[in-house]
N, C-alpha and C positions, 0 to 999 in steps of 0.2 A: 310365518307361523307364529302365533302368540305363545307366550310361556305356558298358558293353560293347556293349549293343544300339545305342546311339547311334553308337558307333564303327564298327559294322558297317553303318550306314545309308549312303545315297549321298552325303550331305553331310559325313560324318565327325563327329568329336567335337571340340567346342571346349573347350579347357582353361580353367577359370575364371581370371579375372585375378588375378595375384599368387600363384597356387598354386605355380608352379615355384620361386620364391624362398623362399616359406614352407616348402615341403617340404624343400628343401636345408637350411634353418635347423633344421627339426625333426630331420632325420637327424643333423646334426652335434651337436645338443644331446643326443640319446639316445645317440649313440656315445661321448660323454664320461662317461656315468654310470658305466660299469664301472670307469673309473680312480678315480673318487671312492670307490666302494664297496670297492676293494681296500685302502684305507687304514684301514678301519673294522674293529673287532673287538668281541667281547662285553665289555661294561664300558667301552667308549670314552666319553670325556667328551662331554657334550651339545654343547659348542662344535664338536666334530669333525663333527657332523651338519649344521651350518649350511650348509656349502658344498654338501652333497648336496641339502638342502631348497631352496636357491636355484636350483640347476641343474634340479631337478625342476619348480619353479614356472615357470621360464622355458620349459621344454619344454611344460608344460601350457598356458600361455598361447598358444604357437604352435599347438598342436594344436586348442585351442578356437577359434582364429581360422580354421582350415581346416574345422572342422565347422560345421553350421548353427547358428544362434542357438538357445540352449537356452530352452525355454518352461517356466516354473515352474508354470503352471496348465494347460497344454495347450489354452488357449483362444486362437484367432487374434485375437479382439477385445481380450482383456485378458491378454496373455502374462505380465505381471509383476504381476498384480493380487493381491488377497487370496485366501487359500486357505479353502475351506469345510471346517471340522473335522468336520462331520456330513453329508458328502455321501452320499446313498443309493447303493446298488449300481446301476451302469449310468449314473450321472450323471458329469459332469465335475468338476474340482476348483475351478473358478472360483466364488468366492462371489457375485459380481455376477450371473452368469448363472443360478446355482442359485436365488438369491432371486427372479429374474425368473420362473423356472419355477414356484416355489412360489406366486407371486402368480397365475400363470396357472391353476394347479390350484385355488386358492381361489376365484378369480373365476368361472371357467367351470364347474368341477365336472364330475363324471361322466367317462365314458370319452372323450368328445370333448375335454374339457378336458385330460385327461392326455396324449392323443395330441398335441394342439397344443403343450403345454408341452414335451414331449419333442422335437418338431421345432424348437422355439424355441432350445434351448440345447445340442442334441446336437453334440459336436465332429465336424468332418469326418473322414473316414477318413484315417489317417496323420498327423493333427495332434497327437494325444495323445502327449506325451513324458514321460519320467520327471522327477520333481521334482529340479531342480538337478543337482549332480554327486555321485556316490556317495561315502560315507564308510565305510571298513572298520571292523569291530568290534574293540575291544581284545581281548587285550593287544597293544601295539605293540613289536615286537622287531626286532632286526637281521635275523633270518631272515625275518620277514614282509616287511620292506623288500626283501630280496633276491628273494623270490618275486614281488613286484609288479613290480620292475624287470625280472626275467627275462621276465615276461609282456609287458611293453612292448617289450622287445628282439625277442621273437618276432613281434609284430605289425608291427614296423618293417620287416622284410624283405618283407612283402607289400604295402607301400604303394607306389603309383605315381601318376603324374599323372592317370591315368584311373581310379583307384580310386573305388568308390562312396562316397557321403557317410557311409554307416553305418560304414565302416572308420575314418574319421577321428573319428566319434563314440565308437567303442569305445576307440580309443587315447587320446583325451582323458579318458575315464572312468578308464582304467587309470593314466594319469599322475596324475590327481587322487588316486586311492587311495594311490599310492606317495608323493606329496607329503604327504598327511595323516600317514602313518606317520613320515616323516622329520621333519616339523615337530614331532610330539609327542616324538620322541626328542631333538630339539634343545632342548627346554625345560629350564630348570634343574630339577634333581631334588632333592626333599627327602629327609629321612632316613627317610621312612615305608617305603620299599622296596616300594610298591604298584605292581604291573604295570599295573593299570587306570588309576591316576591317578599317573603318575610324578612330577609336580611338586606333589603335595598336601602341605600342612603336616601337622605331627605333632600328634596328639591327646594331650595330657599325661595324660589320665585313662584312656586305653585300655590294655588288658593288653599284654604283650609279644607281638610278632608281628601286632598289629592296630593299628598306630600311625597308619594313614591316617585323617584326620579325616572324609573323605567316607564311607568304608566303615564307620567306627565310628558315624557318625550314622545311616546306613541301618540298621545292626543295631539301634540303640536304638529307632528308629521301628517296626521290625518287632516288637520285643519289647513295646513299649507297645500296639500294635494287637492283639497276641495275647492280652494279659491282659484279663480282664473288668473293666469299671469298677466301682468301689466305690460302692454305693448307701447313702445316708444314711437312717436310720429316719424314718418318716413322723411328722409333728407333729400331734397332736390339736388340734382346734379349741379356741382359747382358751389354748393353751400357747405358750410362747416357747422357742425353742432356746437352751440355755445354751452359750455359746461360751467356751472358755478363753482368757483374755487372754494374748497373747504376752509383753507387758511389763506390769509392775505400774504402776498409775496412781500418780503421786507424791502424797504426802499434802499436804493443805492445800487 
């Protein structure tokens, strides 16, 4: 039942403990973000983004405290357990529960075994949550930071003491996206000029305009995988391959 439905019931709606103070703190933290962004401009020094990143992280922590605890696996029994990298479709992400399901399938076998294993580890309705907090894709720019902060400010006006928990989950996710962008912009920047890896070191062997060592390494790996491997000629039985010495053996 949503808080609005509870509010309309005969006994009214009970505000969770600590929410009034935390909500005021969140509103104040979000309200100060606009002042920090006004001082920024394209090409600003990374140190100028540190205050924005700190303010966003403070607001994110407050919003995360107002939202329900994030479950990384979606499993009520093992919320912070190991993730299954090969989870089949329709299964949860918990490695422990999925291994238990696989054992049930292997031991019981057949249709009955599959049905029993599915009942064993199927997460309850509403328990499956996204993994952690979202991270936006690069490039990380000042405009991207402003867009994320604008989304946070729009959500802020709809928050109230009786807001459903999903509203606090969404604003915590949006604040985390904005924090990630500000954090990346606050990192010391190298001379590579790469928008995807702002703080990457310079590759001295890369051509001009491709100085990012991460992007240059990715390009070299792609080129190596695209070329066919060189096959040495087969050696007939009884013959020895003649290898050319790199260094001459000293006399004596």
